[in-house]
A tleap script that builds the chain and sets N, CA, C and O, in Angstrom:
source leaprc.protein.ff14SB
mol = sequence {
  NMET HIE SER THR GLU ASP SER ASP LEU THR
  SER TYR TYR LYS TYR ARG ALA ASP GLY PHE
  GLY LEU LYS ILE LYS LYS ASP TYR LYS ILE
  SER PRO ILE PHE SER LEU GLN GLY ASP PHE
  ILE LEU ASN ARG VAL TYR TYR ASN SER TYR
  GLY ASN TRP ASN LEU ILE ASN ASN PHE GLU
  HIE PRO LYS SER PHE THR HIE LEU SER ASN
  GLY PHE ASN ILE GLY TYR SER LEU ARG ILE
  SER THR LYS ILE LYS ASN GLN LEU SER ILE
  PHE LEU ILE TYR ASN TYR LEU THR GLU GLN
  THR SER ASN GLY VAL ASP THR LEU PHE LEU
  LYS ASN GLY SER ARG PRO THR THR ARG LEU
  ASN GLN THR HIE LEU SER ILE HIE GLY LEU
  ARG LEU GLY ILE ILE LEU PRO ILE PHE PHE
  CASN
}
set mol.1.N position { 69.331 10.693 -102.178 }
set mol.1.CA position { 68.221 11.430 -102.773 }
set mol.1.C position { 67.569 10.400 -103.826 }
set mol.1.O position { 68.240 9.657 -104.541 }
set mol.2.N position { 66.203 10.463 -103.818 }
set mol.2.CA position { 65.603 9.717 -104.538 }
set mol.2.C position { 64.293 10.465 -105.319 }
set mol.2.O position { 63.648 11.334 -104.733 }
set mol.3.N position { 64.001 10.080 -106.563 }
set mol.3.CA position { 62.903 10.565 -107.126 }
set mol.3.C position { 62.282 9.600 -107.820 }
set mol.3.O position { 62.965 8.741 -108.378 }
set mol.4.N position { 60.768 9.578 -107.905 }
set mol.4.CA position { 60.168 8.693 -108.495 }
set mol.4.C position { 59.914 9.030 -109.929 }
set mol.4.O position { 59.616 8.145 -110.730 }
set mol.5.N position { 60.027 10.315 -110.282 }
set mol.5.CA position { 59.643 10.789 -111.557 }
set mol.5.C position { 60.893 10.581 -112.545 }
set mol.5.O position { 60.689 10.403 -113.745 }
set mol.6.N position { 62.090 10.604 -112.053 }
set mol.6.CA position { 63.383 10.429 -112.964 }
set mol.6.C position { 64.181 9.398 -112.352 }
set mol.6.O position { 64.722 9.569 -111.259 }
set mol.7.N position { 64.276 8.315 -113.029 }
set mol.7.CA position { 65.215 7.223 -112.632 }
set mol.7.C position { 66.569 7.526 -112.940 }
set mol.7.O position { 67.342 6.588 -112.747 }
set mol.8.N position { 67.074 8.598 -113.373 }
set mol.8.CA position { 68.491 8.841 -113.714 }
set mol.8.C position { 69.015 9.397 -112.511 }
set mol.8.O position { 70.244 9.467 -112.539 }
set mol.9.N position { 68.503 9.803 -111.497 }
set mol.9.CA position { 68.800 10.597 -110.294 }
set mol.9.C position { 69.845 9.812 -109.606 }
set mol.9.O position { 69.454 8.748 -109.126 }
set mol.10.N position { 71.074 10.109 -109.460 }
set mol.10.CA position { 71.969 9.244 -108.582 }
set mol.10.C position { 72.853 10.298 -107.883 }
set mol.10.O position { 74.044 10.043 -107.705 }
set mol.11.N position { 72.350 11.412 -107.499 }
set mol.11.CA position { 72.956 12.454 -106.856 }
set mol.11.C position { 73.500 11.755 -105.190 }
set mol.11.O position { 72.966 10.802 -104.622 }
set mol.12.N position { 74.424 12.384 -104.799 }
set mol.12.CA position { 74.767 11.910 -103.376 }
set mol.12.C position { 75.613 13.162 -102.886 }
set mol.12.O position { 76.081 14.039 -103.612 }
set mol.13.N position { 75.718 13.059 -101.449 }
set mol.13.CA position { 76.309 14.156 -100.714 }
set mol.13.C position { 77.121 13.284 -99.577 }
set mol.13.O position { 76.442 12.505 -98.908 }
set mol.14.N position { 78.392 13.361 -99.346 }
set mol.14.CA position { 79.255 12.511 -98.425 }
set mol.14.C position { 80.051 13.458 -97.796 }
set mol.14.O position { 80.711 14.287 -98.423 }
set mol.15.N position { 80.014 13.353 -96.245 }
set mol.15.CA position { 80.864 14.360 -95.437 }
set mol.15.C position { 81.823 13.434 -94.485 }
set mol.15.O position { 81.703 12.222 -94.307 }
set mol.16.N position { 82.724 14.236 -93.967 }
set mol.16.CA position { 83.587 13.731 -92.876 }
set mol.16.C position { 83.793 14.847 -91.871 }
set mol.16.O position { 83.698 15.994 -92.307 }
set mol.17.N position { 84.069 14.666 -90.552 }
set mol.17.CA position { 84.340 15.686 -89.684 }
set mol.17.C position { 85.276 15.041 -88.701 }
set mol.17.O position { 84.942 14.449 -87.674 }
set mol.18.N position { 86.409 15.224 -89.123 }
set mol.18.CA position { 87.695 14.809 -88.424 }
set mol.18.C position { 87.959 16.006 -87.268 }
set mol.18.O position { 87.515 17.154 -87.297 }
set mol.19.N position { 88.804 15.399 -86.255 }
set mol.19.CA position { 89.427 16.519 -85.268 }
set mol.19.C position { 89.596 15.823 -83.838 }
set mol.19.O position { 89.458 14.612 -83.664 }
set mol.20.N position { 89.876 16.636 -82.957 }
set mol.20.CA position { 90.463 16.308 -81.705 }
set mol.20.C position { 89.555 16.674 -80.547 }
set mol.20.O position { 88.676 17.516 -80.729 }
set mol.21.N position { 89.702 16.139 -79.462 }
set mol.21.CA position { 89.015 16.902 -78.339 }
set mol.21.C position { 89.152 16.307 -76.934 }
set mol.21.O position { 90.103 15.553 -76.728 }
set mol.22.N position { 88.298 16.575 -75.961 }
set mol.22.CA position { 88.388 16.162 -74.658 }
set mol.22.C position { 87.081 15.385 -74.284 }
set mol.22.O position { 85.973 15.676 -74.734 }
set mol.23.N position { 87.339 14.349 -73.395 }
set mol.23.CA position { 86.312 13.594 -73.040 }
set mol.23.C position { 86.481 13.336 -71.463 }
set mol.23.O position { 87.527 12.922 -70.963 }
set mol.24.N position { 85.154 13.676 -70.652 }
set mol.24.CA position { 85.212 13.460 -69.347 }
set mol.24.C position { 84.237 12.526 -69.026 }
set mol.24.O position { 83.118 12.685 -69.512 }
set mol.25.N position { 84.489 11.437 -68.187 }
set mol.25.CA position { 83.563 10.353 -67.928 }
set mol.25.C position { 83.550 10.162 -66.489 }
set mol.25.O position { 84.599 10.240 -65.849 }
set mol.26.N position { 82.433 9.916 -65.936 }
set mol.26.CA position { 82.276 9.563 -64.414 }
set mol.26.C position { 81.244 8.681 -64.064 }
set mol.26.O position { 80.088 8.837 -64.459 }
set mol.27.N position { 81.637 7.690 -63.287 }
set mol.27.CA position { 80.743 6.510 -62.727 }
set mol.27.C position { 80.203 6.773 -61.425 }
set mol.27.O position { 80.923 7.238 -60.541 }
set mol.28.N position { 78.894 6.491 -61.223 }
set mol.28.CA position { 78.375 6.623 -59.860 }
set mol.28.C position { 77.936 5.230 -59.584 }
set mol.28.O position { 77.291 4.674 -60.473 }
set mol.29.N position { 78.181 4.600 -58.517 }
set mol.29.CA position { 77.430 3.270 -57.793 }
set mol.29.C position { 76.463 3.866 -57.004 }
set mol.29.O position { 76.779 4.445 -55.965 }
set mol.30.N position { 75.128 3.773 -57.448 }
set mol.30.CA position { 73.925 4.127 -56.814 }
set mol.30.C position { 73.649 3.229 -55.619 }
set mol.30.O position { 73.335 3.735 -54.541 }
set mol.31.N position { 73.756 1.911 -55.772 }
set mol.31.CA position { 73.445 0.775 -54.869 }
set mol.31.C position { 74.292 -0.348 -55.322 }
set mol.31.O position { 75.001 -0.133 -56.305 }
set mol.32.N position { 74.332 -1.522 -54.757 }
set mol.32.CA position { 75.001 -2.625 -55.049 }
set mol.32.C position { 74.688 -3.077 -56.488 }
set mol.32.O position { 75.583 -3.659 -57.100 }
set mol.33.N position { 73.488 -2.860 -57.092 }
set mol.33.CA position { 72.914 -3.440 -58.249 }
set mol.33.C position { 72.518 -2.325 -59.388 }
set mol.33.O position { 72.031 -2.678 -60.462 }
set mol.34.N position { 72.776 -0.900 -59.051 }
set mol.34.CA position { 72.550 -0.109 -59.762 }
set mol.34.C position { 73.767 0.892 -59.980 }
set mol.34.O position { 74.473 1.267 -59.043 }
set mol.35.N position { 73.943 1.276 -61.249 }
set mol.35.CA position { 74.921 2.185 -61.549 }
set mol.35.C position { 74.798 3.355 -62.567 }
set mol.35.O position { 74.184 3.089 -63.600 }
set mol.36.N position { 75.260 4.525 -62.433 }
set mol.36.CA position { 74.950 5.541 -63.421 }
set mol.36.C position { 76.331 5.969 -64.065 }
set mol.36.O position { 77.369 5.906 -63.405 }
set mol.37.N position { 76.308 6.385 -65.310 }
set mol.37.CA position { 77.572 6.612 -65.989 }
set mol.37.C position { 77.281 7.894 -66.812 }
set mol.37.O position { 76.250 7.893 -67.485 }
set mol.38.N position { 78.041 8.931 -66.828 }
set mol.38.CA position { 78.028 9.987 -67.439 }
set mol.38.C position { 79.320 10.275 -68.292 }
set mol.38.O position { 80.440 10.095 -67.813 }
set mol.39.N position { 79.110 10.754 -69.650 }
set mol.39.CA position { 80.004 11.232 -70.536 }
set mol.39.C position { 80.014 12.539 -71.096 }
set mol.39.O position { 78.908 12.866 -71.528 }
set mol.40.N position { 80.801 13.288 -71.211 }
set mol.40.CA position { 80.810 14.718 -71.813 }
set mol.40.C position { 81.828 14.787 -72.787 }
set mol.40.O position { 82.978 14.490 -72.463 }
set mol.41.N position { 81.565 15.131 -73.909 }
set mol.41.CA position { 82.670 15.312 -74.960 }
set mol.41.C position { 82.706 16.891 -75.613 }
set mol.41.O position { 81.722 17.622 -75.723 }
set mol.42.N position { 83.694 17.123 -75.898 }
set mol.42.CA position { 83.923 18.368 -76.649 }
set mol.42.C position { 85.137 18.312 -77.644 }
set mol.42.O position { 86.274 18.013 -77.279 }
set mol.43.N position { 84.770 18.644 -79.008 }
set mol.43.CA position { 85.814 18.226 -79.943 }
set mol.43.C position { 85.871 19.340 -80.865 }
set mol.43.O position { 84.854 20.007 -81.058 }
set mol.44.N position { 86.973 19.612 -81.463 }
set mol.44.CA position { 87.303 20.551 -82.530 }
set mol.44.C position { 87.113 19.918 -83.627 }
set mol.44.O position { 87.542 18.767 -83.558 }
set mol.45.N position { 86.579 20.227 -84.758 }
set mol.45.CA position { 86.226 19.497 -86.045 }
set mol.45.C position { 86.474 20.274 -87.300 }
set mol.45.O position { 86.198 21.458 -87.494 }
set mol.46.N position { 87.054 19.405 -88.144 }
set mol.46.CA position { 87.458 19.896 -89.498 }
set mol.46.C position { 86.588 19.131 -90.521 }
set mol.46.O position { 86.721 17.964 -90.890 }
set mol.47.N position { 85.659 20.057 -90.901 }
set mol.47.CA position { 84.558 19.426 -91.808 }
set mol.47.C position { 84.760 19.578 -93.288 }
set mol.47.O position { 84.881 20.686 -93.811 }
set mol.48.N position { 84.793 18.527 -93.908 }
set mol.48.CA position { 85.104 18.450 -95.444 }
set mol.48.C position { 83.935 17.556 -95.995 }
set mol.48.O position { 83.537 16.579 -95.360 }
set mol.49.N position { 83.419 17.920 -97.165 }
set mol.49.CA position { 82.452 17.043 -98.089 }
set mol.49.C position { 82.449 17.341 -99.236 }
set mol.49.O position { 82.822 18.453 -99.610 }
set mol.50.N position { 81.994 16.346 -100.104 }
set mol.50.CA position { 81.663 16.531 -101.552 }
set mol.50.C position { 80.382 15.948 -101.929 }
set mol.50.O position { 79.748 15.220 -101.165 }
set mol.51.N position { 79.993 16.267 -103.115 }
set mol.51.CA position { 78.634 15.883 -103.621 }
set mol.51.C position { 78.677 15.799 -105.131 }
set mol.51.O position { 79.528 16.381 -105.804 }
set mol.52.N position { 77.653 14.994 -105.656 }
set mol.52.CA position { 77.444 14.744 -107.080 }
set mol.52.C position { 76.031 15.315 -107.303 }
set mol.52.O position { 75.058 14.796 -106.756 }
set mol.53.N position { 75.935 16.290 -108.037 }
set mol.53.CA position { 74.634 16.756 -108.568 }
set mol.53.C position { 74.499 16.282 -110.069 }
set mol.53.O position { 74.650 17.034 -111.032 }
set mol.54.N position { 74.204 14.975 -110.140 }
set mol.54.CA position { 74.384 14.409 -111.545 }
set mol.54.C position { 73.332 14.935 -112.701 }
set mol.54.O position { 73.571 14.781 -113.899 }
set mol.55.N position { 72.194 15.546 -112.225 }
set mol.55.CA position { 71.118 16.212 -113.054 }
set mol.55.C position { 71.530 17.659 -113.596 }
set mol.55.O position { 70.896 18.254 -114.468 }
set mol.56.N position { 72.533 18.083 -113.043 }
set mol.56.CA position { 72.874 19.596 -113.429 }
set mol.56.C position { 74.144 19.389 -114.447 }
set mol.56.O position { 75.281 19.132 -114.053 }
set mol.57.N position { 73.785 19.535 -115.744 }
set mol.57.CA position { 74.656 19.336 -116.872 }
set mol.57.C position { 76.106 20.137 -116.674 }
set mol.57.O position { 77.185 19.622 -116.968 }
set mol.58.N position { 75.959 21.453 -116.140 }
set mol.58.CA position { 77.169 22.130 -116.191 }
set mol.58.C position { 78.235 21.618 -115.174 }
set mol.58.O position { 79.384 22.045 -115.288 }
set mol.59.N position { 77.926 20.720 -114.177 }
set mol.59.CA position { 78.788 20.427 -113.207 }
set mol.59.C position { 79.610 19.031 -113.778 }
set mol.59.O position { 79.160 18.307 -114.666 }
set mol.60.N position { 80.701 18.850 -113.188 }
set mol.60.CA position { 81.643 17.897 -113.338 }
set mol.60.C position { 81.031 16.709 -112.559 }
set mol.60.O position { 80.406 16.923 -111.520 }
set mol.61.N position { 81.204 15.441 -113.052 }
set mol.61.CA position { 80.846 14.039 -112.217 }
set mol.61.C position { 81.724 13.324 -112.293 }
set mol.61.O position { 82.235 13.124 -113.395 }
set mol.62.N position { 82.222 12.664 -111.094 }
set mol.62.CA position { 81.104 12.326 -110.084 }
set mol.62.C position { 81.416 13.534 -108.823 }
set mol.62.O position { 80.710 13.646 -107.821 }
set mol.63.N position { 82.411 14.236 -109.072 }
set mol.63.CA position { 82.532 15.450 -107.958 }
set mol.63.C position { 81.975 16.866 -108.544 }
set mol.63.O position { 82.612 17.464 -109.412 }
set mol.64.N position { 80.950 17.283 -108.106 }
set mol.64.CA position { 80.322 18.434 -108.413 }
set mol.64.C position { 80.772 19.668 -107.603 }
set mol.64.O position { 81.010 20.743 -108.154 }
set mol.65.N position { 80.880 19.468 -106.253 }
set mol.65.CA position { 81.268 20.423 -105.331 }
set mol.65.C position { 81.897 19.948 -104.221 }
set mol.65.O position { 81.838 18.745 -103.966 }
set mol.66.N position { 82.633 20.889 -103.352 }
set mol.66.CA position { 83.305 20.318 -102.246 }
set mol.66.C position { 82.818 21.429 -101.205 }
set mol.66.O position { 82.389 22.501 -101.631 }
set mol.67.N position { 82.886 21.176 -99.907 }
set mol.67.CA position { 82.539 22.183 -98.625 }
set mol.67.C position { 83.675 21.963 -97.787 }
set mol.67.O position { 83.974 20.797 -97.530 }
set mol.68.N position { 84.379 22.936 -97.303 }
set mol.68.CA position { 85.382 22.967 -96.284 }
set mol.68.C position { 85.027 23.931 -95.170 }
set mol.68.O position { 84.613 25.048 -95.481 }
set mol.69.N position { 85.159 23.577 -93.849 }
set mol.69.CA position { 84.879 24.419 -92.851 }
set mol.69.C position { 85.266 23.992 -91.440 }
set mol.69.O position { 85.474 22.788 -91.292 }
set mol.70.N position { 85.390 24.753 -90.431 }
set mol.70.CA position { 85.969 24.449 -89.247 }
set mol.70.C position { 84.738 24.783 -88.000 }
set mol.70.O position { 84.011 25.775 -87.983 }
set mol.71.N position { 84.748 23.780 -87.103 }
set mol.71.CA position { 83.789 24.095 -86.145 }
set mol.71.C position { 84.049 23.223 -84.801 }
set mol.71.O position { 85.207 22.970 -84.469 }
set mol.72.N position { 83.001 22.794 -84.076 }
set mol.72.CA position { 83.082 22.040 -82.934 }
set mol.72.C position { 81.904 21.123 -82.925 }
set mol.72.O position { 81.026 21.258 -83.777 }
set mol.73.N position { 81.828 20.062 -81.874 }
set mol.73.CA position { 80.819 19.261 -81.519 }
set mol.73.C position { 80.900 19.082 -80.079 }
set mol.73.O position { 81.996 19.004 -79.524 }
set mol.74.N position { 79.809 19.011 -79.444 }
set mol.74.CA position { 79.578 18.959 -77.920 }
set mol.74.C position { 78.394 17.667 -77.911 }
set mol.74.O position { 77.406 17.557 -78.637 }
set mol.75.N position { 78.854 16.795 -76.876 }
set mol.75.CA position { 77.964 15.705 -76.841 }
set mol.75.C position { 77.885 15.210 -75.306 }
set mol.75.O position { 78.779 15.543 -74.528 }
set mol.76.N position { 76.769 14.386 -74.868 }
set mol.76.CA position { 76.972 13.787 -73.659 }
set mol.76.C position { 76.088 12.486 -73.738 }
set mol.76.O position { 75.183 12.306 -74.552 }
set mol.77.N position { 76.461 11.688 -72.846 }
set mol.77.CA position { 75.584 10.594 -72.627 }
set mol.77.C position { 75.342 10.191 -71.204 }
set mol.77.O position { 76.106 10.576 -70.319 }
set mol.78.N position { 74.300 9.428 -70.951 }
set mol.78.CA position { 73.840 9.008 -69.652 }
set mol.78.C position { 73.559 7.586 -69.687 }
set mol.78.O position { 72.795 7.234 -70.585 }
set mol.79.N position { 74.042 6.619 -68.847 }
set mol.79.CA position { 73.856 5.331 -68.867 }
set mol.79.C position { 73.525 4.781 -67.669 }
set mol.79.O position { 74.312 4.886 -66.728 }
set mol.80.N position { 72.306 4.112 -67.529 }
set mol.80.CA position { 72.005 3.729 -66.172 }
set mol.80.C position { 71.936 2.052 -66.301 }
set mol.80.O position { 71.402 1.653 -67.336 }
set mol.81.N position { 72.405 1.054 -65.386 }
set mol.81.CA position { 72.405 -0.188 -65.560 }
set mol.81.C position { 72.197 -0.684 -64.360 }
set mol.81.O position { 72.369 -0.082 -63.300 }
set mol.82.N position { 71.754 -1.997 -64.525 }
set mol.82.CA position { 71.333 -2.688 -63.209 }
set mol.82.C position { 71.848 -4.285 -63.310 }
set mol.82.O position { 71.749 -4.856 -64.396 }
set mol.83.N position { 72.316 -4.879 -62.324 }
set mol.83.CA position { 72.556 -6.231 -62.416 }
set mol.83.C position { 71.325 -7.150 -62.003 }
set mol.83.O position { 70.614 -6.908 -61.028 }
set mol.84.N position { 71.178 -8.093 -62.749 }
set mol.84.CA position { 69.976 -8.788 -62.678 }
set mol.84.C position { 70.523 -10.182 -61.953 }
set mol.84.O position { 69.855 -10.548 -60.986 }
set mol.85.N position { 71.562 -10.920 -62.285 }
set mol.85.CA position { 72.237 -11.947 -61.612 }
set mol.85.C position { 73.798 -11.640 -61.698 }
set mol.85.O position { 74.175 -10.546 -62.117 }
set mol.86.N position { 74.664 -12.580 -61.311 }
set mol.86.CA position { 76.042 -12.305 -60.999 }
set mol.86.C position { 76.662 -11.420 -62.354 }
set mol.86.O position { 77.169 -10.322 -62.122 }
set mol.87.N position { 76.613 -11.845 -63.523 }
set mol.87.CA position { 77.229 -10.951 -64.582 }
set mol.87.C position { 76.191 -10.584 -65.609 }
set mol.87.O position { 76.557 -10.071 -66.666 }
set mol.88.N position { 74.988 -10.803 -65.379 }
set mol.88.CA position { 73.782 -10.510 -66.308 }
set mol.88.C position { 73.489 -8.958 -65.818 }
set mol.88.O position { 73.397 -8.615 -64.640 }
set mol.89.N position { 73.360 -8.092 -66.968 }
set mol.89.CA position { 72.788 -6.699 -66.565 }
set mol.89.C position { 72.081 -6.307 -67.772 }
set mol.89.O position { 72.190 -6.842 -68.876 }
set mol.90.N position { 71.280 -5.234 -67.427 }
set mol.90.CA position { 70.441 -4.481 -68.467 }
set mol.90.C position { 70.851 -3.014 -68.403 }
set mol.90.O position { 71.150 -2.473 -67.339 }
set mol.91.N position { 70.853 -2.435 -69.496 }
set mol.91.CA position { 71.218 -0.912 -69.460 }
set mol.91.C position { 70.399 -0.042 -70.411 }
set mol.91.O position { 69.933 -0.554 -71.429 }
set mol.92.N position { 70.213 1.174 -70.146 }
set mol.92.CA position { 69.480 2.089 -70.917 }
set mol.92.C position { 70.563 3.302 -71.019 }
set mol.92.O position { 71.107 3.799 -70.033 }
set mol.93.N position { 70.761 3.651 -72.205 }
set mol.93.CA position { 71.689 4.825 -72.630 }
set mol.93.C position { 70.936 5.811 -73.385 }
set mol.93.O position { 70.193 5.451 -74.299 }
set mol.94.N position { 71.096 7.193 -73.023 }
set mol.94.CA position { 70.796 8.248 -73.631 }
set mol.94.C position { 71.982 9.001 -74.357 }
set mol.94.O position { 72.923 9.343 -73.641 }
set mol.95.N position { 72.031 9.282 -75.659 }
set mol.95.CA position { 73.066 10.091 -76.236 }
set mol.95.C position { 72.639 11.332 -76.911 }
set mol.95.O position { 71.599 11.255 -77.564 }
set mol.96.N position { 73.276 12.492 -76.867 }
set mol.96.CA position { 72.940 13.708 -77.421 }
set mol.96.C position { 74.351 14.180 -78.080 }
set mol.96.O position { 75.367 14.285 -77.393 }
set mol.97.N position { 74.322 14.443 -79.420 }
set mol.97.CA position { 75.519 15.226 -80.035 }
set mol.97.C position { 75.054 16.212 -80.860 }
set mol.97.O position { 74.083 15.984 -81.581 }
set mol.98.N position { 75.606 17.284 -80.862 }
set mol.98.CA position { 75.347 18.614 -81.775 }
set mol.98.C position { 76.704 18.943 -82.298 }
set mol.98.O position { 77.734 18.939 -81.624 }
set mol.99.N position { 76.603 19.233 -83.583 }
set mol.99.CA position { 77.979 19.698 -84.416 }
set mol.99.C position { 77.518 20.883 -85.134 }
set mol.99.O position { 76.500 20.944 -85.824 }
set mol.100.N position { 78.430 21.904 -84.891 }
set mol.100.CA position { 78.432 23.240 -85.664 }
set mol.100.C position { 79.469 23.645 -86.272 }
set mol.100.O position { 80.489 23.548 -85.589 }
set mol.101.N position { 79.638 24.161 -87.531 }
set mol.101.CA position { 80.585 24.640 -88.184 }
set mol.101.C position { 80.353 26.201 -88.481 }
set mol.101.O position { 79.243 26.716 -88.614 }
set mol.102.N position { 81.421 26.778 -88.551 }
set mol.102.CA position { 81.257 28.231 -89.097 }
set mol.102.C position { 81.350 28.425 -90.489 }
set mol.102.O position { 81.466 27.501 -91.293 }
set mol.103.N position { 81.295 29.701 -90.797 }
set mol.103.CA position { 81.268 29.709 -92.298 }
set mol.103.C position { 82.624 29.271 -93.161 }
set mol.103.O position { 83.752 29.461 -92.707 }
set mol.104.N position { 82.416 28.755 -94.263 }
set mol.104.CA position { 83.617 28.120 -94.899 }
set mol.104.C position { 83.558 28.312 -96.341 }
set mol.104.O position { 83.041 29.325 -96.812 }
set mol.105.N position { 84.080 27.356 -97.098 }
set mol.105.CA position { 84.177 27.587 -98.575 }
set mol.105.C position { 83.395 26.437 -99.202 }
set mol.105.O position { 83.408 25.282 -98.775 }
set mol.106.N position { 82.691 26.888 -100.296 }
set mol.106.CA position { 82.020 26.034 -101.143 }
set mol.106.C position { 82.499 26.217 -102.521 }
set mol.106.O position { 82.384 27.294 -103.106 }
set mol.107.N position { 83.110 25.028 -103.115 }
set mol.107.CA position { 83.632 25.060 -104.432 }
set mol.107.C position { 82.962 24.253 -105.264 }
set mol.107.O position { 82.554 23.132 -104.961 }
set mol.108.N position { 82.800 24.916 -106.575 }
set mol.108.CA position { 82.087 24.207 -107.485 }
set mol.108.C position { 82.915 23.721 -108.657 }
set mol.108.O position { 83.824 24.378 -109.163 }
set mol.109.N position { 82.532 22.533 -109.043 }
set mol.109.CA position { 83.491 22.000 -110.243 }
set mol.109.C position { 82.648 21.843 -111.633 }
set mol.109.O position { 81.897 20.919 -111.943 }
set mol.110.N position { 82.987 23.011 -112.379 }
set mol.110.CA position { 82.227 22.995 -113.507 }
set mol.110.C position { 83.022 22.265 -114.778 }
set mol.110.O position { 84.244 22.118 -114.804 }
set mol.111.N position { 82.139 21.850 -115.790 }
set mol.111.CA position { 82.625 21.174 -116.960 }
set mol.111.C position { 83.567 22.011 -117.643 }
set mol.111.O position { 84.524 21.494 -118.221 }
set mol.112.N position { 83.388 23.298 -117.636 }
set mol.112.CA position { 84.252 24.109 -118.586 }
set mol.112.C position { 85.625 24.426 -117.800 }
set mol.112.O position { 86.384 25.300 -118.221 }
set mol.113.N position { 85.933 23.618 -116.548 }
set mol.113.CA position { 87.269 23.675 -115.999 }
set mol.113.C position { 87.148 24.885 -114.760 }
set mol.113.O position { 87.995 24.827 -113.868 }
set mol.114.N position { 86.348 25.722 -114.713 }
set mol.114.CA position { 86.369 26.720 -113.803 }
set mol.114.C position { 85.804 26.063 -112.411 }
set mol.114.O position { 84.995 25.139 -112.333 }
set mol.115.N position { 86.411 26.748 -111.363 }
set mol.115.CA position { 86.354 26.346 -109.913 }
set mol.115.C position { 85.808 27.536 -108.992 }
set mol.115.O position { 86.467 27.898 -108.017 }
set mol.116.N position { 84.618 28.120 -109.316 }
set mol.116.CA position { 84.123 29.290 -108.488 }
set mol.116.C position { 83.870 28.766 -107.178 }
set mol.116.O position { 83.462 27.618 -107.008 }
set mol.117.N position { 84.149 29.742 -106.051 }
set mol.117.CA position { 83.905 29.523 -104.775 }
set mol.117.C position { 83.018 30.601 -104.244 }
set mol.117.O position { 83.052 31.738 -104.715 }
set mol.118.N position { 82.173 30.230 -103.204 }
set mol.118.CA position { 81.291 30.925 -102.426 }
set mol.118.C position { 81.279 30.623 -101.102 }
set mol.118.O position { 81.794 29.547 -100.798 }
set mol.119.N position { 80.810 31.313 -100.211 }
set mol.119.CA position { 80.882 31.155 -98.875 }
set mol.119.C position { 79.755 29.969 -98.459 }
set mol.119.O position { 78.573 30.054 -98.795 }
set mol.120.N position { 80.230 29.011 -97.787 }
set mol.120.CA position { 79.435 28.030 -97.301 }
set mol.120.C position { 78.935 28.522 -95.919 }
set mol.120.O position { 79.657 28.810 -94.965 }
set mol.121.N position { 77.562 28.572 -95.965 }
set mol.121.CA position { 76.985 29.053 -94.417 }
set mol.121.C position { 77.236 28.028 -93.385 }
set mol.121.O position { 77.808 27.006 -93.765 }
set mol.122.N position { 76.959 28.113 -92.352 }
set mol.122.CA position { 77.044 27.088 -91.188 }
set mol.122.C position { 76.630 25.924 -91.643 }
set mol.122.O position { 75.901 25.848 -92.632 }
set mol.123.N position { 77.052 24.872 -90.966 }
set mol.123.CA position { 76.427 23.541 -91.048 }
set mol.123.C position { 75.992 23.299 -89.517 }
set mol.123.O position { 76.515 23.832 -88.539 }
set mol.124.N position { 75.051 22.492 -89.516 }
set mol.124.CA position { 74.471 22.018 -88.247 }
set mol.124.C position { 74.222 20.521 -88.213 }
set mol.124.O position { 73.961 19.972 -89.283 }
set mol.125.N position { 74.272 19.834 -87.150 }
set mol.125.CA position { 73.933 18.469 -86.983 }
set mol.125.C position { 73.454 18.195 -85.703 }
set mol.125.O position { 74.171 18.532 -84.761 }
set mol.126.N position { 72.309 17.612 -85.461 }
set mol.126.CA position { 71.907 17.166 -83.978 }
set mol.126.C position { 71.581 15.609 -83.917 }
set mol.126.O position { 70.990 15.108 -84.874 }
set mol.127.N position { 71.903 14.917 -82.954 }
set mol.127.CA position { 71.683 13.649 -83.008 }
set mol.127.C position { 71.158 13.277 -81.564 }
set mol.127.O position { 71.717 13.779 -80.589 }
set mol.128.N position { 70.152 12.455 -81.415 }
set mol.128.CA position { 69.637 12.062 -80.204 }
set mol.128.C position { 69.552 10.668 -80.346 }
set mol.128.O position { 69.203 10.274 -81.459 }
set mol.129.N position { 69.824 9.709 -79.359 }
set mol.129.CA position { 69.683 8.339 -79.414 }
set mol.129.C position { 69.261 7.653 -78.117 }
set mol.129.O position { 69.497 8.185 -77.032 }
set mol.130.N position { 68.744 6.678 -78.200 }
set mol.130.CA position { 68.229 6.016 -76.928 }
set mol.130.C position { 68.603 4.378 -77.256 }
set mol.130.O position { 68.136 3.828 -78.253 }
set mol.131.N position { 69.379 3.764 -76.426 }
set mol.131.CA position { 69.693 2.297 -76.644 }
set mol.131.C position { 69.287 1.513 -75.446 }
set mol.131.O position { 69.528 2.058 -74.369 }
set mol.132.N position { 68.752 0.414 -75.418 }
set mol.132.CA position { 68.512 -0.448 -74.570 }
set mol.132.C position { 69.318 -1.758 -74.753 }
set mol.132.O position { 69.437 -2.268 -75.867 }
set mol.133.N position { 69.883 -2.305 -73.612 }
set mol.133.CA position { 70.769 -3.529 -74.143 }
set mol.133.C position { 70.835 -4.351 -73.051 }
set mol.133.O position { 70.487 -3.915 -71.954 }
set mol.134.N position { 71.255 -5.556 -73.190 }
set mol.134.CA position { 71.626 -6.697 -72.158 }
set mol.134.C position { 73.130 -7.162 -72.219 }
set mol.134.O position { 73.662 -7.316 -73.318 }
set mol.135.N position { 73.715 -7.353 -71.228 }
set mol.135.CA position { 75.111 -7.715 -71.329 }
set mol.135.C position { 74.890 -9.137 -70.653 }
set mol.135.O position { 74.308 -9.284 -69.578 }
set mol.136.N position { 75.357 -10.032 -71.318 }
set mol.136.CA position { 75.472 -11.664 -71.022 }
set mol.136.C position { 76.796 -12.084 -70.943 }
set mol.136.O position { 77.551 -11.755 -71.858 }
set mol.137.N position { 77.273 -12.842 -69.887 }
set mol.137.CA position { 78.496 -13.296 -69.779 }
set mol.137.C position { 78.657 -14.585 -70.993 }
set mol.137.O position { 77.815 -15.433 -71.287 }
set mol.138.N position { 79.857 -14.414 -71.485 }
set mol.138.CA position { 80.189 -15.531 -72.660 }
set mol.138.C position { 80.185 -16.837 -72.099 }
set mol.138.O position { 79.490 -17.740 -72.564 }
set mol.139.N position { 81.054 -16.991 -70.963 }
set mol.139.CA position { 81.102 -18.258 -70.277 }
set mol.139.C position { 80.428 -18.376 -68.913 }
set mol.139.O position { 80.669 -17.520 -68.062 }
set mol.140.N position { 79.680 -19.288 -68.682 }
set mol.140.CA position { 79.031 -19.469 -67.542 }
set mol.140.C position { 79.904 -20.262 -66.400 }
set mol.140.O position { 80.515 -21.295 -66.672 }
set mol.141.N position { 79.898 -19.720 -65.207 }
set mol.141.CA position { 80.647 -20.209 -64.143 }
set mol.141.C position { 80.009 -21.269 -63.420 }
set mol.141.O position { 80.573 -21.786 -62.456 }
savepdb mol mol.pdb
quit
């Protein structure tokens, strides 16, 4: 977070989503020089985060609140690659990931020592990515 009007703003929000899951991967050889690879993932996640709202005086610092929730993420990627020469290849990858958690717990840390809790509404994250790359051999034969 950044404000041009108040240089004392140092608020932040940090999160982790740990868990376990399943990954399915499939490779297809389209031709001697083209290949296609697909990945699908499904994970159970345990979402936890904390933050510092430094401009609100009744909150403790550096930890002003925490969030806890459970959810899942689903993602896939598609990679197409082609060989240019012996070990030299070019690839293009498209990735997508979505993460959703259910209702959880939001706990505030107040300077007076109290720890009120409220319902954390769902969290949601979506990521799209596109990568282009080259694979070069380290040693030439």
